[in-house]
Structures are given as C-alpha cells and as structure tokens.
N, C-alpha and C positions, 0 to 999 in steps of 0.2 A: 662703200665709202666714196664721197664725192672728191673732186679733185680739191676743192678748198680744205676739206678734211684732212685729206693726205698731206698737202703742203703744211698745215698747221701742225700735224702730229710730228713731221719730219723737223720742222724748223723748232718746236719746242724741245724736241729730243736733243737736237744740236746744242742749243742753248743750255739745256740742263748738263750735257757733256762737258761744256766748256766751263761752266759757272759752279756746278755742283748744285744749283738751285733746282728744287723739285719741278718737274715739267707740269705737274697737275696745279701748281701755284702760279703759274705764268698766265697772263691774260693779254689780250690784244693791247691793252693800255698801259702795260709794263715798259717803263722807259728803260732801256738797255743800260745807260749810265746810273741808274738807280740800283742796280743789282749790286750787292756788297762786293763781289770779286770782280767787277767790270773794270777794266783798263785798256790801255791801247794794244796791250798783246791779245787780250780776250777779243777786241775787235779784229785784230788780223787772223786770229783763229776762226772767227766766225765768217769772214769773207772766204777764207781757204775752204772750209767746210761747205759753205753754200755753193762755191765753185765746183767742188767734188760732188756733192750729193745731188745737186739740181742741174749741173752742168750750165750754170749761169754765172757770167762774169759780173762783178760789181766795180765801177770805177771809184776812185777816192771821193770824188764829187758826190757820186750817189750815196755812197757809205755815210757821208756827213748829213745827208737829208733823211736817213733812215733812223729815226730817233726811238720809235716804240715798236713792240712786236707787230702790232697792226700795220705799221708803215712797211716793214719788211715782207709781212704776209701779202699785201696788195702788190708790192714790187715784183715778188715772185709769181704770184698769180698771173700778172701781165707778161711775164717772160717765160714762164714754163709751159711746155707742150707736153701732154700725157703723163704729168706727174702722178 
C-alpha cells in the first residue's frame, strides 16, 4: 500500500465514522458540506480525529479551505511523514 493509499483509507474511515456515510461511497470530489450529516460539530470531530490519527494540526483557516475530501487528502500528504 502506498502512502497515498494509506492516507486515503484512513481519511475515508474517519469521515465514515463521523458521518455514518459508507467509506466506499466517498470520492475525492465529495464536498464535506454536502454530506447529509455534516455540520460544525462534525467539522470539529474531523479536525480532532485528523490531529489524533495523523498527528497533524489543522488551523481554523486551513480547515476553511479544505472543502472536498481530495483537498484534505492533498493537505495530509503534504504534512504526513511515514503514514
């Protein structure tokens, strides 16, 4: 498994856990705010889970720019070492 595959699998598992949306139905084009159960609390849960799982801090400004799962994946790939 490549680093990109690992990041994607972990990210979609996190999103699925938070929203209940099946991980296999998520794509890089999936906009977070288009998920039925997405709200500000889900966003906070995502930031916390990413911090815990990837050991990567996300500022509020950065979080606002991460609109789709592909954006989050690219962000994490730039930040993560040895994922």
